DSSP file (Angstrom, degrees, kcal/mol; ACC not computed):
  #  RESIDUE AA STRUCTURE BP1 BP2  ACC     N-H-->O    O-->H-N    N-H-->O    O-->H-N    TCO  KAPPA ALPHA  PHI   PSI    X-CA   Y-CA   Z-CA
    1    1 A M              0   0    0      0, 0.0     2,-0.5     0, 0.0    24,-0.5   0.000 360.0 360.0 360.0 128.6   -2.4   96.6  -61.7
    2    2 A R        -     0   0    0     22,-0.1     2,-0.5    23,-0.0    22,-0.1  -0.821 360.0-155.3 -96.8 126.3    1.0   98.3  -61.5
    3    3 A V        -     0   0    0     -2,-0.5     2,-0.4    26,-0.1    26,-0.0  -0.872   6.8-155.9-103.7 129.3    3.6   96.4  -59.4
    4    4 A K        +     0   0    0     -2,-0.5     2,-0.3     4,-0.0     3,-0.1  -0.863  19.9 162.7-107.4 139.2    6.4   98.4  -57.9
    5    5 A S     >  -     0   0    0     -2,-0.4     4,-2.2     1,-0.1     5,-0.2  -0.926  33.3-150.2-153.8 125.4    9.7   97.0  -57.0
    6    6 A S  H  > S+     0   0    0     -2,-0.3     4,-2.4     1,-0.2     5,-0.2   0.877 104.0  52.4 -64.8 -35.1   13.0   98.8  -56.3
    7    7 A L  H  > S+     0   0    0      2,-0.2     4,-2.9    37,-0.2    -1,-0.2   0.927 108.5  49.5 -65.6 -43.5   14.9   95.8  -57.5
    8    8 A A  H  > S+     0   0    0      1,-0.2     4,-2.6     2,-0.2    -2,-0.2   0.894 111.4  49.7 -62.3 -39.2   12.9   95.7  -60.8
    9    9 A S  H  X S+     0   0    0     -4,-2.2     4,-2.2     2,-0.2    -1,-0.2   0.920 112.1  47.7 -64.4 -44.1   13.5   99.4  -61.3
   10   10 A Y  H  X S+     0   0    0     -4,-2.4     4,-2.4     2,-0.2    -2,-0.2   0.928 112.8  48.2 -61.0 -46.9   17.3   98.9  -60.7
   11   11 A V  H  X S+     0   0    0     -4,-2.9     4,-2.4     1,-0.2    -2,-0.2   0.925 111.3  50.3 -61.5 -45.5   17.4   96.0  -63.1
   12   12 A A  H  X S+     0   0    0     -4,-2.6     4,-0.9     1,-0.2    -1,-0.2   0.903 111.0  49.7 -60.4 -41.3   15.5   97.9  -65.8
   13   13 A E  H  < S+     0   0    0     -4,-2.2     3,-0.4     1,-0.2    -1,-0.2   0.916 113.2  45.6 -63.0 -44.0   17.9  100.8  -65.4
   14   14 A Q  H  < S+     0   0    0     -4,-2.4    -2,-0.2     1,-0.2    -1,-0.2   0.842 117.3  43.3 -70.3 -33.1   21.0   98.6  -65.7
   15   15 A L  H >< S+     0   0    0     -4,-2.4     3,-2.3     1,-0.2     4,-0.3   0.480  83.2 101.2 -92.9  -2.4   19.6   96.7  -68.7
   16   16 A A  G >< S+     0   0    0     -4,-0.9     3,-1.4    -3,-0.4    -1,-0.2   0.812  72.1  64.1 -53.4 -35.6   18.3   99.7  -70.5
   17   17 A P  G 3  S+     0   0    0      0, 0.0    -1,-0.3     0, 0.0    -2,-0.1   0.689  92.1  67.3 -64.1 -13.4   21.3   99.8  -72.9
   18   18 A L  G <  S-     0   0    0     -3,-2.3     2,-0.3     1,-0.2    -2,-0.2   0.668 117.6 -68.2 -81.2 -16.5   20.2   96.4  -74.3
   19   19 A G  S <  S-     0   0    0     -3,-1.4     2,-0.5    -4,-0.3    -1,-0.2  -0.977  82.2 -18.2 157.3-169.2   17.0   97.7  -75.9
   20   20 A R        -     0   0    0     -2,-0.3    15,-3.1    -3,-0.1    16,-0.4  -0.560  66.0-149.1 -72.4 117.2   13.6   99.1  -75.3
   21   21 A I  E     +A   34   0A   0     -2,-0.5     2,-0.3    13,-0.2    13,-0.2  -0.663  26.1 158.8 -92.8 139.3   12.7   98.3  -71.7
   22   22 A S  E     -A   33   0A   0     11,-1.9    11,-3.4    -2,-0.3     2,-0.3  -0.967  15.9-162.1-147.0 162.1    9.2   97.7  -70.3
   23   23 A S  E     +A   32   0A   0     -2,-0.3     2,-0.3     9,-0.2     9,-0.2  -0.994  12.5 163.5-145.7 152.5    7.9   95.9  -67.3
   24   24 A R  E     -A   31   0A   0      7,-1.7     7,-3.4    -2,-0.3   -22,-0.1  -0.979  46.1 -73.0-160.1 164.5    4.6   94.5  -66.1
   25   25 A A  E     +A   30   0A   0    -24,-0.5     2,-0.3    -2,-0.3     5,-0.2  -0.364  52.3 166.1 -64.6 137.8    3.2   92.2  -63.5
   26   26 A I  E >   -A   29   0A   0      3,-1.6     3,-2.7    16,-0.2    16,-0.1  -0.932  63.3 -10.5-155.5 130.5    3.9   88.5  -64.1
   27   27 A F  T 3  S-     0   0    0     -2,-0.3     3,-0.1     1,-0.3    -2,-0.0   0.753 127.0 -55.9  54.0  28.5    3.5   85.5  -61.8
   28   28 A G  T 3  S+     0   0    0      1,-0.3    -1,-0.3    15,-0.0     2,-0.1   0.523 130.7  68.5  82.0   4.7    2.9   87.8  -58.8
   29   29 A G  E <  S-A   26   0A   0     -3,-2.7    -3,-1.6    14,-0.1     2,-0.4  -0.309  94.1 -74.3-125.8-148.2    6.2   89.6  -59.5
   30   30 A V  E     -AB  25  42A   0     12,-2.6    12,-3.2    -5,-0.2     2,-0.5  -0.984  31.1-151.9-124.7 128.2    7.6   91.9  -62.1
   31   31 A G  E     -AB  24  41A   0     -7,-3.4    -7,-1.7    -2,-0.4     2,-0.6  -0.848   8.6-152.8 -95.6 132.2    8.6   90.9  -65.6
   32   32 A V  E     -AB  23  40A   0      8,-3.0     7,-2.5    -2,-0.5     8,-2.1  -0.931  16.3-164.9-106.6 122.7   11.3   93.0  -67.3
   33   33 A F  E     -AB  22  38A   0    -11,-3.4   -11,-1.9    -2,-0.6     2,-0.5  -0.849  15.4-158.2-112.3 140.8   11.1   92.9  -71.0
   34   34 A I  E >  S-AB  21  37A   0      3,-2.5     3,-1.9    -2,-0.4   -13,-0.2  -0.985  87.2 -17.1-114.4 121.3   13.6   94.0  -73.7
   35   35 A D  T 3  S-     0   0    0    -15,-3.1    -1,-0.2    -2,-0.5   -14,-0.1   0.903 129.9 -53.5  47.8  46.9   11.9   94.8  -77.0
   36   36 A E  T 3  S+     0   0    0    -16,-0.4     2,-0.5     1,-0.2    -1,-0.3   0.608 113.2 121.9  66.6  15.2    8.8   92.9  -75.8
   37   37 A R  E <   -B   34   0A   0     -3,-1.9    -3,-2.5     0, 0.0     2,-0.4  -0.941  69.8-119.5-109.8 123.4   10.9   89.8  -75.0
   38   38 A L  E     +B   33   0A   0     -2,-0.5    -5,-0.2    -5,-0.2     3,-0.1  -0.461  46.8 157.2 -64.6 115.5   10.7   88.5  -71.4
   39   39 A L  E     +     0   0A   0     -7,-2.5    11,-1.7    -2,-0.4     2,-0.3   0.768  56.8  21.6-107.7 -40.1   14.3   88.8  -70.1
   40   40 A A  E     -BC  32  49A   0     -8,-2.1    -8,-3.0     9,-0.2     2,-0.4  -0.947  53.0-158.1-136.4 151.3   14.0   89.0  -66.4
   41   41 A I  E     -BC  31  48A   0      7,-2.4     7,-2.5    -2,-0.3     2,-0.6  -0.999   8.9-160.1-127.7 129.1   11.6   88.2  -63.6
   42   42 A V  E     +BC  30  47A   0    -12,-3.2   -12,-2.6    -2,-0.4     2,-0.5  -0.951  12.8 176.3-110.4 121.0   11.8   89.9  -60.2
   43   43 A M  E >   - C   0  46A   0      3,-2.3     3,-1.9    -2,-0.6     2,-0.4  -0.956  64.3 -48.6-126.7 109.7   10.1   88.0  -57.4
   44   44 A G  T 3  S-     0   0    0     -2,-0.5   -37,-0.2     1,-0.3   -14,-0.0  -0.509 123.3 -22.7  64.3-122.9   10.5   89.6  -54.0
   45   45 A E  T 3  S+     0   0    0     -2,-0.4     2,-0.4   -38,-0.1    -1,-0.3   0.063 118.8  97.7-107.3  23.8   14.2   90.3  -53.7
   46   46 A K  E <   -C   43   0A   0     -3,-1.9    -3,-2.3    36,-0.0     2,-0.4  -0.910  56.8-153.4-115.4 142.4   15.3   87.7  -56.2
   47   47 A L  E     -C   42   0A   0     -2,-0.4    36,-3.1    36,-0.4     2,-0.4  -0.932   7.9-168.2-112.9 135.2   16.2   88.3  -59.8
   48   48 A Y  E     -CD  41  82A   0     -7,-2.5    -7,-2.4    -2,-0.4     2,-0.3  -0.986   4.9-163.5-122.7 132.8   15.9   85.6  -62.5
   49   49 A L  E     -CD  40  81A   0     32,-2.3    32,-2.3    -2,-0.4    -9,-0.2  -0.822  32.6 -90.4-114.2 156.9   17.3   85.9  -66.0
   50   50 A H  E     - D   0  80A   0    -11,-1.7     2,-0.3    -2,-0.3    30,-0.3  -0.357  48.3-169.8 -64.6 139.6   16.6   83.9  -69.1
   51   51 A T        +     0   0    0     28,-3.5     2,-0.3    53,-0.1    50,-0.1  -0.931  18.1 158.4-130.9 154.9   18.8   80.8  -69.6
   52   52 A D    >>  -     0   0    0     -2,-0.3     4,-2.0    56,-0.0     3,-1.2  -0.838  64.5 -66.5-152.3-168.4   19.5   78.3  -72.3
   53   53 A K  T 34 S+     0   0    0     -2,-0.3     4,-0.4     1,-0.3    51,-0.0   0.753 126.0  63.3 -61.7 -22.6   22.4   75.9  -73.0
   54   54 A S  T 34 S+     0   0    0      1,-0.2    -1,-0.3     2,-0.1    47,-0.0   0.785 123.4  11.8 -74.7 -26.5   24.8   78.9  -73.7
   55   55 A N  T X> S+     0   0    0     -3,-1.2     3,-0.9     2,-0.1     4,-0.7   0.409  96.1 100.6-130.0   0.0   24.6   80.3  -70.2
   56   56 A L  H >X S+     0   0    0     -4,-2.0     4,-2.7     1,-0.3     3,-1.1   0.867  77.6  60.7 -59.0 -40.1   22.9   77.7  -68.0
   57   57 A D  H 3> S+     0   0    0     -4,-0.4     4,-2.4     1,-0.3    -1,-0.3   0.818  95.5  63.0 -60.5 -30.8   26.2   76.4  -66.5
   58   58 A D  H <4 S+     0   0    0     -3,-0.9    -1,-0.3     2,-0.2     4,-0.3   0.860 113.6  34.6 -60.2 -34.3   26.9   79.9  -65.0
   59   59 A Y  H X<>S+     0   0    0     -3,-1.1     5,-2.6    -4,-0.7     3,-0.9   0.917 119.8  45.9 -85.9 -50.4   23.8   79.6  -62.9
   60   60 A V  H ><5S+     0   0    0     -4,-2.7     3,-1.9     1,-0.3    -3,-0.2   0.889 107.6  59.0 -63.5 -39.7   23.8   75.9  -62.1
   61   61 A G  T 3<5S+     0   0    0     -4,-2.4    -1,-0.3    -5,-0.3    -2,-0.2   0.735 108.1  46.8 -61.7 -22.6   27.5   75.9  -61.2
   62   62 A R  T < 5S-     0   0    0     -3,-0.9    -1,-0.3    -4,-0.3    -2,-0.2   0.302 120.3-109.5-100.9   6.6   26.7   78.5  -58.6
   63   63 A G  T < 5 +     0   0    0     -3,-1.9     2,-0.2     1,-0.2    -3,-0.2   0.718  59.9 163.3  76.0  21.0   23.8   76.5  -57.2
   64   64 A M      < -     0   0    0     -5,-2.6    -1,-0.2    -6,-0.1     2,-0.2  -0.539  33.0-125.4 -78.6 139.3   21.1   78.9  -58.5
   65   65 A Q        -     0   0    0     -2,-0.2    17,-2.8     1,-0.1     2,-0.2  -0.497  17.4-112.4 -86.7 149.6   17.6   77.6  -58.7
   66   66 A Q  B     -E   81   0A   0     15,-0.2     2,-0.3    -2,-0.2    15,-0.3  -0.539  42.2-100.7 -74.0 143.8   15.3   77.6  -61.7
   67   67 A F        -     0   0    0     13,-3.3    11,-1.6    -2,-0.2    13,-0.3  -0.515  36.5-171.5 -70.7 128.9   12.3   80.0  -61.5
   68   68 A K        -     0   0    0     -2,-0.3     9,-0.2     9,-0.2    -1,-0.0  -0.935   8.0-163.2-122.4 104.2    9.2   78.1  -60.5
   69   69 A P  S    S+     0   0    0      0, 0.0    -1,-0.1     0, 0.0     8,-0.1   0.808  85.6  33.9 -62.7 -31.1    6.2   80.4  -60.8
   70   70 A Y  S >  S-     0   0    0      6,-0.5     3,-2.7     1,-0.1     6,-0.3  -0.858  74.3-161.0-126.8  95.6    3.9   78.2  -58.8
   71   71 A P  T 3  S+     0   0    0      0, 0.0    -1,-0.1     0, 0.0     5,-0.0   0.742  89.9  50.1 -51.7 -30.2    5.9   76.5  -56.1
   72   72 A N  T 3  S+     0   0    0     -4,-0.0     2,-0.2     3,-0.0     3,-0.0   0.550  84.3 107.8 -88.4  -5.8    3.3   73.8  -55.5
   73   73 A A  S <  S-     0   0    0     -3,-2.7     3,-0.2     3,-0.1    -3,-0.1  -0.533  72.1-132.2 -73.0 137.4    2.9   72.9  -59.2
   74   74 A F  S    S-     0   0    0     -2,-0.2    -1,-0.1     1,-0.2     0, 0.0   0.929  87.8  -4.5 -58.1 -54.1    4.5   69.6  -59.9
   75   75 A D  S    S+     0   0    0      2,-0.0     2,-0.8    -3,-0.0    -1,-0.2  -0.042  88.1 129.8-138.4  34.7    6.6   70.4  -63.0
   76   76 A L        +     0   0    0     -6,-0.3    -6,-0.5    -3,-0.2     2,-0.3  -0.831  28.4 144.3 -98.9 110.6    5.9   74.0  -64.0
   77   77 A T        -     0   0    0     -2,-0.8     2,-0.2    -9,-0.2    -9,-0.2  -0.818  34.0-137.5-133.6 173.6    9.2   75.9  -64.5
   78   78 A T        -     0   0    0    -11,-1.6     2,-0.3     2,-0.3   -11,-0.1  -0.695  34.3 -98.8-123.6 179.1   10.5   78.6  -66.9
   79   79 A D  S    S+     0   0    0     -2,-0.2   -28,-3.5   -13,-0.1     2,-0.4  -0.213  90.9 101.3 -92.0  42.6   13.7   79.2  -68.7
   80   80 A H  E     -D   50   0A   0    -30,-0.3   -13,-3.3    -2,-0.3     2,-0.3  -0.976  50.8-167.0-129.7 141.8   14.9   81.6  -66.0
   81   81 A H  E     -DE  49  66A   0    -32,-2.3   -32,-2.3    -2,-0.4   -15,-0.2  -0.933  33.7 -94.2-126.8 151.9   17.4   81.0  -63.2
   82   82 A E  E     -D   48   0A   0    -17,-2.8   -34,-0.3    -2,-0.3   -18,-0.1  -0.352  38.2-129.9 -62.9 140.3   18.1   83.0  -60.1
   83   83 A V        -     0   0    0    -36,-3.1   -36,-0.4     1,-0.1    -1,-0.1  -0.783  28.1-106.3 -93.2 133.3   21.0   85.5  -60.5
   84   84 A P    >>  -     0   0    0      0, 0.0     4,-2.0     0, 0.0     3,-1.3  -0.305  27.0-122.0 -58.2 140.4   23.7   85.3  -57.8
   85   85 A P  H 3> S+     0   0    0      0, 0.0     4,-2.4     0, 0.0     5,-0.2   0.839 110.8  59.3 -53.8 -36.8   23.5   88.3  -55.4
   86   86 A E  H 34 S+     0   0    0      1,-0.2     4,-0.3     2,-0.2     7,-0.1   0.809 107.5  46.7 -66.6 -27.0   27.0   89.4  -56.2
   87   87 A I  H X4 S+     0   0    0     -3,-1.3     3,-1.0     2,-0.2     7,-0.4   0.897 110.8  51.5 -76.5 -43.3   26.1   89.7  -59.9
   88   88 A V  H 3< S+     0   0    0     -4,-2.0    -2,-0.2     1,-0.2    -1,-0.1   0.889 110.6  49.7 -59.2 -39.4   22.9   91.7  -59.1
   89   89 A N  T 3< S+     0   0    0     -4,-2.4     2,-0.7    -5,-0.2    -1,-0.2   0.533  98.7  73.0 -80.7  -6.6   25.0   94.1  -56.9
   90   90 A D    <>  -     0   0    0     -3,-1.0     4,-2.8    -4,-0.3     5,-0.2  -0.900  67.9-161.9-110.9 101.9   27.6   94.7  -59.6
   91   91 A A  H  > S+     0   0    0     -2,-0.7     4,-2.0     1,-0.2    -1,-0.2   0.855  89.2  49.6 -54.4 -41.5   26.1   96.9  -62.3
   92   92 A E  H  > S+     0   0    0      2,-0.2     4,-1.9     1,-0.2    -1,-0.2   0.936 113.6  44.8 -65.5 -46.2   28.7   96.0  -64.9
   93   93 A Q  H  > S+     0   0    0      1,-0.2     4,-3.0     2,-0.2     5,-0.3   0.877 110.0  56.3 -65.2 -37.3   28.4   92.2  -64.3
   94   94 A L  H  X S+     0   0    0     -4,-2.8     4,-2.5    -7,-0.4    -1,-0.2   0.907 107.3  48.7 -61.8 -41.3   24.6   92.5  -64.3
   95   95 A R  H  X S+     0   0    0     -4,-2.0     4,-2.5    -5,-0.2    -1,-0.2   0.903 112.0  49.4 -64.7 -39.8   24.7   94.1  -67.8
   96   96 A I  H  X S+     0   0    0     -4,-1.9     4,-2.2     2,-0.2    -2,-0.2   0.948 114.3  43.8 -63.4 -48.5   27.1   91.4  -69.0
   97   97 A W  H  X S+     0   0    0     -4,-3.0     4,-2.2     1,-0.2    -2,-0.2   0.873 112.8  54.2 -64.8 -35.9   24.8   88.6  -67.6
   98   98 A G  H  X S+     0   0    0     -4,-2.5     4,-2.4    -5,-0.3    -2,-0.2   0.901 107.2  49.9 -63.4 -42.0   21.8   90.5  -69.0
   99   99 A Q  H  X S+     0   0    0     -4,-2.5     4,-2.4     2,-0.2    -2,-0.2   0.916 111.8  48.0 -63.6 -42.8   23.3   90.6  -72.5
  100  100 A R  H  X S+     0   0    0     -4,-2.2     4,-2.2     1,-0.2    -1,-0.2   0.876 111.3  50.9 -65.6 -36.2   24.0   86.9  -72.4
  101  101 A A  H  X S+     0   0    0     -4,-2.2     4,-2.5     2,-0.2    -2,-0.2   0.881 109.2  51.1 -66.8 -38.2   20.4   86.3  -71.2
  102  102 A L  H  X S+     0   0    0     -4,-2.4     4,-2.4     2,-0.2    -2,-0.2   0.919 109.8  49.3 -65.4 -43.3   19.1   88.4  -74.1
  103  103 A T  H  X S+     0   0    0     -4,-2.4     4,-2.5     1,-0.2    -2,-0.2   0.917 111.9  49.5 -59.6 -43.3   21.1   86.3  -76.5
  104  104 A A  H  X S+     0   0    0     -4,-2.2     4,-2.6     1,-0.2    -2,-0.2   0.906 110.5  50.2 -62.4 -42.2   19.8   83.1  -74.9
  105  105 A A  H  X S+     0   0    0     -4,-2.5     4,-2.2     2,-0.2    -2,-0.2   0.902 111.6  47.8 -64.4 -41.0   16.2   84.5  -75.1
  106  106 A I  H  X S+     0   0    0     -4,-2.4     4,-2.2     2,-0.2    -2,-0.2   0.925 113.9  46.4 -65.9 -44.8   16.6   85.3  -78.8
  107  107 A E  H  X S+     0   0    0     -4,-2.5     4,-2.5     2,-0.2    -2,-0.2   0.892 111.7  51.5 -66.1 -39.4   18.1   81.9  -79.6
  108  108 A S  H  X S+     0   0    0     -4,-2.6     4,-2.5     2,-0.2    -1,-0.2   0.918 110.7  48.4 -62.9 -43.0   15.5   80.1  -77.7
  109  109 A A  H  X S+     0   0    0     -4,-2.2     4,-2.4     1,-0.2    -2,-0.2   0.903 111.5  50.3 -63.8 -40.4   12.7   82.0  -79.5
  110  110 A R  H  X S+     0   0    0     -4,-2.2     4,-2.6     2,-0.2    -2,-0.2   0.915 111.0  48.6 -63.5 -43.1   14.4   81.2  -82.9
  111  111 A A  H  X S+     0   0    0     -4,-2.5     4,-2.4     2,-0.2    -2,-0.2   0.904 112.0  48.8 -64.8 -41.2   14.7   77.5  -82.0
  112  112 A K  H  X S+     0   0    0     -4,-2.5     4,-2.1     2,-0.2    -1,-0.2   0.892 111.4  50.2 -65.7 -38.4   11.0   77.4  -80.9
  113  113 A Q  H  X S+     0   0    0     -4,-2.4     4,-2.3     2,-0.2    -2,-0.2   0.931 111.4  47.8 -64.5 -44.6   10.0   79.1  -84.2
  114  114 A M  H  X S+     0   0    0     -4,-2.6     4,-2.6     1,-0.2    -2,-0.2   0.890 110.3  52.4 -63.7 -38.8   12.0   76.6  -86.2
  115  115 A A  H  X S+     0   0    0     -4,-2.4     4,-2.6     1,-0.2    -1,-0.2   0.899 109.8  49.4 -63.7 -39.3   10.5   73.7  -84.3
  116  116 A G  H  X S+     0   0    0     -4,-2.1     4,-2.4     2,-0.2    -2,-0.2   0.899 110.9  49.1 -65.9 -40.9    7.0   75.1  -85.1
  117  117 A I  H  X S+     0   0    0     -4,-2.3     4,-2.3     2,-0.2    -2,-0.2   0.918 113.0  47.4 -63.6 -43.6    7.8   75.5  -88.7
  118  118 A E  H  X S+     0   0    0     -4,-2.6     4,-2.4     2,-0.2    -2,-0.2   0.909 111.6  50.2 -64.5 -42.7    9.2   71.9  -88.8
  119  119 A R  H  X S+     0   0    0     -4,-2.6     4,-2.2     1,-0.2    -2,-0.2   0.909 111.2  49.5 -62.0 -42.2    6.1   70.6  -87.0
  120  120 A S  H  X S+     0   0    0     -4,-2.4     4,-2.3     2,-0.2    -2,-0.2   0.902 109.6  51.7 -63.4 -41.8    3.8   72.4  -89.5
  121  121 A R  H  X S+     0   0    0     -4,-2.3     4,-2.3     1,-0.2    -2,-0.2   0.914 110.4  48.5 -61.5 -43.9    5.8   71.0  -92.4
  122  122 A H  H  X S+     0   0    0     -4,-2.4     4,-2.4     1,-0.2    -1,-0.2   0.883 110.2  51.4 -65.1 -38.3    5.4   67.5  -91.1
  123  123 A M  H  X S+     0   0    0     -4,-2.2     4,-2.4     2,-0.2    -1,-0.2   0.912 110.3  49.0 -65.6 -41.3    1.7   68.0  -90.5
  124  124 A K  H  X S+     0   0    0     -4,-2.3     4,-2.3     1,-0.2    -2,-0.2   0.910 111.8  49.2 -63.9 -41.8    1.2   69.2  -94.1
  125  125 A Q  H  X S+     0   0    0     -4,-2.3     4,-2.5     2,-0.2    -2,-0.2   0.905 110.7  50.3 -64.4 -40.7    3.2   66.2  -95.4
  126  126 A A  H  X S+     0   0    0     -4,-2.4     4,-2.2     1,-0.2    -2,-0.2   0.908 111.0  48.5 -64.7 -41.6    1.1   63.8  -93.3
  127  127 A K  H  X S+     0   0    0     -4,-2.4     4,-2.3     2,-0.2    -1,-0.2   0.895 111.0  51.2 -64.2 -39.5   -2.2   65.3  -94.6
  128  128 A K  H  X S+     0   0    0     -4,-2.3     4,-2.1     2,-0.2    -2,-0.2   0.924 110.6  47.9 -64.1 -44.5   -0.9   65.1  -98.2
  129  129 A R  H  X S+     0   0    0     -4,-2.5     4,-1.5     1,-0.2    -1,-0.2   0.897 110.6  52.7 -61.9 -39.9    0.0   61.4  -97.7
  130  130 A E  H  X S+     0   0    0     -4,-2.2     4,-0.9     1,-0.2    -2,-0.2   0.903 110.0  47.4 -63.1 -42.8   -3.4   60.8  -96.2
  131  131 A R  H  < S+     0   0    0     -4,-2.3     3,-0.5     1,-0.2    -1,-0.2   0.869 109.2  54.5 -66.2 -37.1   -5.1   62.4  -99.2
  132  132 A E  H  < S+     0   0    0     -4,-2.1    -1,-0.2     1,-0.2    -2,-0.2   0.798 102.2  58.2 -68.8 -28.3   -3.0   60.4 -101.6
  133  133 A K  H  <        0   0    0     -4,-1.5    -1,-0.2     1,-0.2    -2,-0.2   0.792 360.0 360.0 -69.8 -28.1   -4.1   57.2 -100.0
  134  134 A K     <        0   0    0     -4,-0.9    -1,-0.2    -3,-0.5    -2,-0.2   0.464 360.0 360.0 -79.3 360.0   -7.7   57.9 -100.7
């Protein structure tokens, strides 16, 4: 199913200099991907960009809400926050915020990968200790 959104098209156009753009339906809205990495979510007339500790204060300081894909779900959220309308409407600022969101997405993925590697290492060590006990 192809989801059309003028906001998603605008966002994709503005963020195109950051990498290979694609979009597809996600959570009932449109996900905008840069090099297969989810960078933005457009839900209705709201834009959400990826956040982490490096850019989160920009959003929280302006009272922007975290994206919650299923509003009635108790604690299901994503690493995306709503972008202030004045940033969405300023193409230059949107690209700047988009670049910072892309950096955040890359760093978050790297941290998750390292955590997985560390978890795997610990599991292997635990199995080895278990075998040595026998």
